[in-house]
N, C-alpha and C positions, 0 to 999 in steps of 0.2 A: 303622187301629184308633183308637179314641177315646183321648184323653188325659184322665186323671183326676188332678186336682190337689187335694191336701189341704194347706191352709195358712192363712196369716194374711191378714187384711183390716184395713187401717189407713187413716185419714185422714192425709195428709201435709201438714204445715205447713212450707212451704219458704221460707227466707229467703235472699236474695241479698246477699252481702257482697263488698267489695273483697278482703279476706283473712280467713281464719279466726282467731278470737280465741286468744290464748295463755291458759294457765291463770290465772284470776283477773282477766283483762282484759275490759273492756267495749268493744264496737265498735258502730258505727252501721250499720244495715241500709239497703240501697238499695231493696229491694222485698220483698214477701211474697205468698204465694199458698197457697190451699187446694186440694189435688188428691187424686185417688184413689191409693192405694198399699197397702203391705203386700207382703211377698215373694211370698206365695201369689197374691194378686190380680194383681200385676205379671206373674208367670209365666203366669197364665191368659190375660191379655190378649195377651201375646207369642205364646203358642201359637195362640190364636184368630185372630190376624192373619196367621198362617202358613197359614190356611185349613183347620185341622183341627177336628174335633168335640171340645169341651172340656166336662167336667163338673167342677163345683167343690164342695168340701166345706169349710166353715169356720164361723166364729161371729162375730156382731156384737152390739152392744147393741140393745135395743129403743128406739132413739132416732132422731132425724132423720139423724144421720151414717150409721147402719147402713142405714136405708131408702135413702138416697142412694147408698151403695156398691152395694147389691144392684141398684138400678136401672141404675147405670153398667155393671156387669158384664153384666147382661142385654142392654143395648144393644150389647154386643160380640158377641152371639150365644152367650154362655156359658150353659150349663144351671146355674141358680142354685138348683135345688130342694133341694140338699144344704146350703144355708146356713141355720144356725139363728139366730134372734133371741132373745137371752137377756135377760129383763126386769130381772135384778138386776145387769147388767154394762153398762159403757160400751163403745162401739166403740173399738178400738185406735187409737192416735195416734202418729205419728212426727214428731219435730221435727228438721228438716234444715237445716243451714247449708251453702251452696254459695259458693265463692269465685270470683274472676274467671278462674281457670284451670280451673274445672270440678271441683276437688277438693271433698270434702264431709266433714261430721261429722254423725252421726245418733244421736238418743236416742229410744228406743221405749218407750211405755207400752202394755203388752200388752192390757189390758182383757179383752174377751170371748175373745180368742185363747187366753188362758191356761186357759180352761174347756172347750175343745173336747175331747170324749170320745165313745166309742162309735161310731166310724166303721165303715161297712160295708166288708168286704173287697172288693177289686177282682179279678174273675176273669180278665180278659184286657185287652189294650191296654197302655197305658203309665201307670204310677203315678208321680207326681212330688210330692215334699214337701220342706220345709225345716225349720228348727228354731225358728221363732217360735210353734209350737204345742207342747203337752206331749209330751215324749219317751215317757212310758208309753203315750200314745194312739198314737203312731207305731209303737212296738214291737209292739203287738198288731196293728195294721193291716198292717205289712210282713210279719210272721210268717205271717199268714193269707191274704195276697193272692197270686194266681197270675200277675199282670201283670208286665211288665218294670219293675223297681223302681229308680227314680232318687232318690237323696238328695242334695240340695244342703246341704252341711254348714255352713250359715250361719244365724244367727250361731254362731261356734265355741263349742261346749260340750263339754268333755272327756267328760262322761257320755254323750254321743251315740255314743261308740264301741261301746256295747252294741247299737246298731242295725245295725252294719256287717255282721254275719253274715247278715242278711236283705236286704241290698242287692245289686243287680246292678251298678249304676254309681254311683260316688261322684263328685260334682262339688265341687271346693274350690279356693279361690284360694291364692296363695302365703302370705299371713299365716295362713290357716286351717291350711295344711299345717304351718307352723311350730309350731302349737299341738298338732295331733294327732300329728305325727311330728317332734319337735324335732331339730335338728342334733346336739345332745349325745347323743342316743340312738344315733348312728352313729359317734361318735368325733370328735376334734378336727380331723381332716384332711378332714372332709366339706366340699364346696364347693357352689356354687349352680348348677353346670352342669346341663344337662338330664338326663344319666344319674344324677347325684346326687339330683336332685329325684324322678326316677322311682323310684330305690331306696327313698327315704323313703316315697313313695306306696304302694309294694308292701308295706311293713310293715303297712299297714292292711288288706290282703286277708285274708279268712277262708276263701276258696275259690279254687280255681285258675281258675274261669271268671269271676271278677270283673274289672272294669275301673275305672280312675279317670281323670278329666279334671282336670288342674291348669291353671286359667286364670291367665294372666300379664299381664293388661291389655294394654298396648301391645306386649308380647312375644308375644302370641298364646296358644296353649294346647298342652299336652302330652296326648296320648292314651296312657295307660299300661295295658298288659296284662302278664300274668305274664312273658312272654318277648319282648315287642315294645314299641317306643316310637315314636311319631310326633309330630313337632313341626309344628303348624299355625301359620303366621305370621298376624299380625293384618292387618286392612285399615287402613292409616294414615289418620287423620282429625285434624282440629283440633277437639277436643271443646269443647262449650258447657257440658255438665252430665253428669257420669258417674253420677249417681244412677240406679239401676235397670239399669245395663248388665249386671251379672252375672245379674240376673233375666231379662233379655231373652235372654241366652245360653241359660239353662236352658229357658225356654219354647220357643224355636225348636228347640233340641236335641230336646226331647220330641216336638214335632210331626213333625220329620223321621224320628225313630226310629219313631214311630207309623205312618208310611207304609211302613215296612220297609227304610229306608236303614240302612246300616252306620254305626258310629261314624266311620269314616274318611271317609264321605260327608257325614255330618250336621255334624260339628264345623266344617269350613270355612265352611259356610253360617251356622251359629250365631255364629261369630266375626264375620262380616260384619254380621249383624243387630245384634249388640251394639255394634259400632262405629257403625253408623248411628243407634242409639238415643241416642248421646252428642251428636248434633247438634241436639237439642231439649231444652227444659226439662221437668222433672218425671220421674216414674217411669213409671207406667202410660200417661200420655198420649204419651210419647216412643216407645213400642214401634212399630217400623216394620211396614208391610204387606209381604207376600211379594214382590209385584211391585217394590217399592222396593228391596228387598235384591238381587233379580236385576238390576235396572237398575244398582245400584252396582257390582256385580261384572262386568257385561258392557259398561257404557257407558264413555265417555271420562272422563278425569280432570276433577275439578271444583275449585272454590275450596277446599272443605272436605276433599276427598280427592284431593290433587294428585299422588300418586306410587304409584298402585296398579299393580302389575306382575303379569304372569302370571295375569290374571283368568280366562282360559279354563281354567286348571287346576282351578278350583273346580267341583264338580259342581252343576249348576243343576237346578231342578225341571222 
């Protein structure tokens, strides 16, 4: 089934630094680049490179940046007919600083993304969105859509909890979980173990049939259902740039679920795709192709992935 992505489109201005600046500090950059990005666009590219049919809905400015982004997405085989060009708005821009260890800081100017409205409901397939477009737009879309609905709860906005009743799968990282379900809500003795994290994730459920995935970076991911918990280990790599790794996970996940895979089958492959995306610079440009992910999981150890064990336990395409 097709993957329908409703989300943001940005131009990424990426600056490479030896280390990230402290508050009030000025540091010198080593290099800068202008690359395609935006959480929605990144996830669309990730899904398309898994070999699935992708339809994108979003908004750009009627400017050179918007035209360039539409062209880049179309070159990935993505259906861009749902992208609106808004004459009174500028295309979204993200300013990203990346240090020598691959850690990053990101500032986003929403531009046209903040004006996206009136999206057509999705009747079937997989619907994936994030929170760089207006929450009221997503609320109407998710409430009326009959597709499998995945919400990546980034960037964390507490008002987005109003969407959760219309979501089938929540995808959030540990810092986002801390915002949506803070430790204080479960008492002072709550810890950071998997069961404790799962208990916090379950407080976000509005229905018994919902699921959550808590991504843990190098710690892998937790697949949380009402009465079940699965920990999926990460694929160890030496990252170059972690920008877009979470988006890669979401796009790959949506693609595998669109094929009819279960969460337990899809999440290990999505973790491997996300790990592989950290070995290249940029967000959308770093999204791996499906065959590269399969090679990473089934092939011998490499310089960047030296200690991958039990690769055969991951379900391959």
